[in-house]
Structures are given as C-alpha cells and as structure tokens.
N, C-alpha and C positions, 0 to 999 in steps of 0.2 A: 282375859283373866286366867290365871294359872289353874289347872285342875289338880295340882298337887294337894292331896288331902292333909299333908303335914304343914302346909303353909297357913299363915294366920288368915282368918276370914276377912274379907273386904266389906266394909259397911256399904249398904245398898246405895247410898247417895253418891258413892265414889266408883261404882261399877263402870259407868260410862266413861269416867275419867281414865281408868286403866285400859278400857277397850280401845281408846283412841291412840294407844302407844304403838309405834312402828315395830315390825318384827325385826329380828337380827339382821337380815339382809338389807332392809330399808335403812335401819339405823347406821349400818356401816356405810351405805351409799351416801347418807347425809353427811357423815364425817369426811368421806373422801371429797365430796362436793365442797364442803366448807374449807378443807385444806387447799383445794384448787383455787377458791376465791382468795384465800390468804396469800398464796404465792403469787397470784396475779394482781393483787391489790384491788380486786373487784368487790364491792360491798354486797351483802346479802340483799337481793331484791325484795325479799319478803319481810325484811326488817328483823331486828334482833328480838327474840322472845324475852319477855320480862319475867321477873320473879314474882314472889308472893303466893297467895293461895291457889292461883291457877298455874303455877309452875309445874311442868310435866317433863322431868328429865327422862331421857330415853337411853342414856348410856352412863357408865361410870368408867373413868380413866384413872389408872394407877400410874403416876408419873414420878419423875425425879424432881428434887427441890431446886434444881438449877434455874436461876432467875432468867436465863436466856431462852427458856422454854415455857412461855405463858400458855398453858394448855388450852383454855377456852379460845384464845386468839388463834393459835396455830390450826385448830380444827374449825375455825370460822363460826363459832357458836356464841350466842348471846347469853345473857343471864337466864338461868332456869332450864337450860337445855341439857347440860351434862353435870354429873357429880365428879369431883376431882379429889383424889387421895394422893398425897405426895410424901415421899421419903427419899433420902439420899440413895441414888442408884435404884430407885423403885424397889427397895428391899421390903420383903414381906415380914411383918410381925403381927402380933395379936390385934393391935389397934388397926393396922391396915386391912388385914383380912376381915376383921369384924366390921369395918366400915364398908367394905365391898359387899359383905353378906347383908348388911342393912340396906344398901342400895338395891340389891337384888330382891330380897324378901319383903321389905317394907315399901320401897319406892317403885318396885316392879320394873326396873330398867331391863332392857332386852339385850344389852351388849356390854361386855367388859373388855376394855382395851388396856394392855400393858404397853406404855410408851417409854422407850429408851431413846437415847440420842448420841451422836458422835461427840468426841472430846468430853466424855463423862469423867469428871474428876474422881468420883467414887470408884468407878471401874479402874481408873489409872492407879488409884491408891491400892486397890486390891492386887493389881498386876505387880506393882512394886513390892508389896508384901510377899507375894508368891515367889518372885525372883530373888529377893534378898533373904527371905526367911525371917524377916523382922515384922512382927505384928504390933500394931499400935496398942496403947493402953486405953483403959476407959471404955465407954460405950461404943466408940468407933470400931472396936475390935469385932463387935457383933456384925456391923455392916460389912467389914472386910471378910469375915468368915462366911457370910451368906453369898457374897459375890465370887469368892475364890474358886469354887468348883467350876465356874464358867471360863476361867483363864486357861488358854491353850498352853501346853507344855513349852517351856523355853526351848528355842531352837526349832520349833515346829514351823512348817511353811505357812501355817494359818495363825501364827502368833502375832496378833495385832489387836489394838484396842477395839476397833470396829468388830472384829470377829468375836472378841470376848463379850462385847455389849450385846451382839445378836444372840450369842449363846445364852447369856444371862436373861434376855427377854424371853427366849423360848422356854428356859427352865422355869421362869416365873409363871408363864402361861400354863405350862404343864402342871405346876403345883396347884394353881387355882382351879384347873379343870377337874382335879381330884376331890375337891370339896364336896362333902355330902349334900349340902344345900343346892348344889348345882347339877348333880348327876342326872336327876330325873328330868329337869328342864332341858339339859343339853341333849339327852336322848330323844326328847320330843321336839327338839329344834326350836324351842321357845326362847332360847338364849344362846349366845355364843361368846367364846373367850378368844381374843385374837391379840397379836403383838404388832407393834409399829415401831419403826426406826426413823427418828427425826434428824434431818440434816440442818445444822445451824446456819450454814451459809445460804442455802437455797430456800429453806423453809418447807421443803418437801417432806412428806411422810410416806415412807415405803411400808406397806403392810406385809408382815412376814407370815 
C-alpha cells in the first residue's frame, strides 16, 4: 500500500488486495515472460487471470491504436492483468494521462509502460509532415504536432522511422515521469515508467 499522504485512502477490506500487487521489478519481469511466451507460442502454464471483482491489474500500458499490436496478447496477459490506454502513436492528451493517473492512484498498478512499434503509421505521417511542411487539417494535426519533435532532421544519419519511434517513446516516458502524482512513488521505487518497442514481424518487445 502506498504511504503517499495525498493518495486516496484504501478501504480496510481492500488492503490485502493491494498488498498482493507485484513491485515494479516483478511487474516488468511478468511482462517480459509473457512476451517470451507470446513469441514462442507457449501458453501461460498458470492460466489466464480472469476479470471481475477479483481482477488485480499490476501494470498500465499506453499503446498505439494499430490493430496489429493487440497489447494484452503481445505481453502474454489474460483478462484482468493489465490496463490498456490507446491512442494513435501513443500520443498523450488529457484523457490518456488521466487514465494513466487513474490506474496508478485508484487501481494501484506498479508499472507504466509506453509501447511503440515499428511501421507506425502515425509516426510516418508526422515524418512526412515534417519533411514536406504540410500539416493535416482537423484533429489529426494535434497528433502530428505531438510526434513531430521526435522526428530526426532530414538528412541526419539517424533519420529513420524506427529512430523517430524510439525517440517518441522516450519522450513520452519522460513526460509521464514528470507527472506530480508519480514523483513521490518513483522516488520511493514503488512504481516505474518504462518504454517498449514492438517488432511486428517477430512479436518481440525490446524494453528501452
């Protein structure tokens, strides 16, 4: 249970429920093991956790909307194990950050993961906008503007979509780590915020 005095109090009947949550190191280990099962096609020997009143999510994943990246599946997790928040290019806005905050403060997850992937069409659109100087109209412009700072300068030796995606993941992680509701817990190592890069062809997730 968190000792943060600003956190909402936990009803006594739920104290044991929160104490059973893994710490950030174990939570990340579970996700790594789940991805290894996914890439090898090996089912979880312990069985998939089920949802309902006994659901105990231990992590929240901020991922892209790309249908080729089914977040629970690629991390080898069943119903009730992780919370998932998705937006194109895992772009942060108030709804996304508010959802992460809810998972951390109300559901007491111990790990936040920002998951990007190769061949990200949102990153590709931002790359094109930066190279051509033509920004799209409508709400898509917000997405492009949030990703654009991660695009390497044209002509740079590091100018690639993979490099841009990795940079965008790291920028998103850095932004989340500055959130007021995370600072005390991060300092006490009760929670961690990490990035991951998913390869569509292999299914492997590289933690950044």
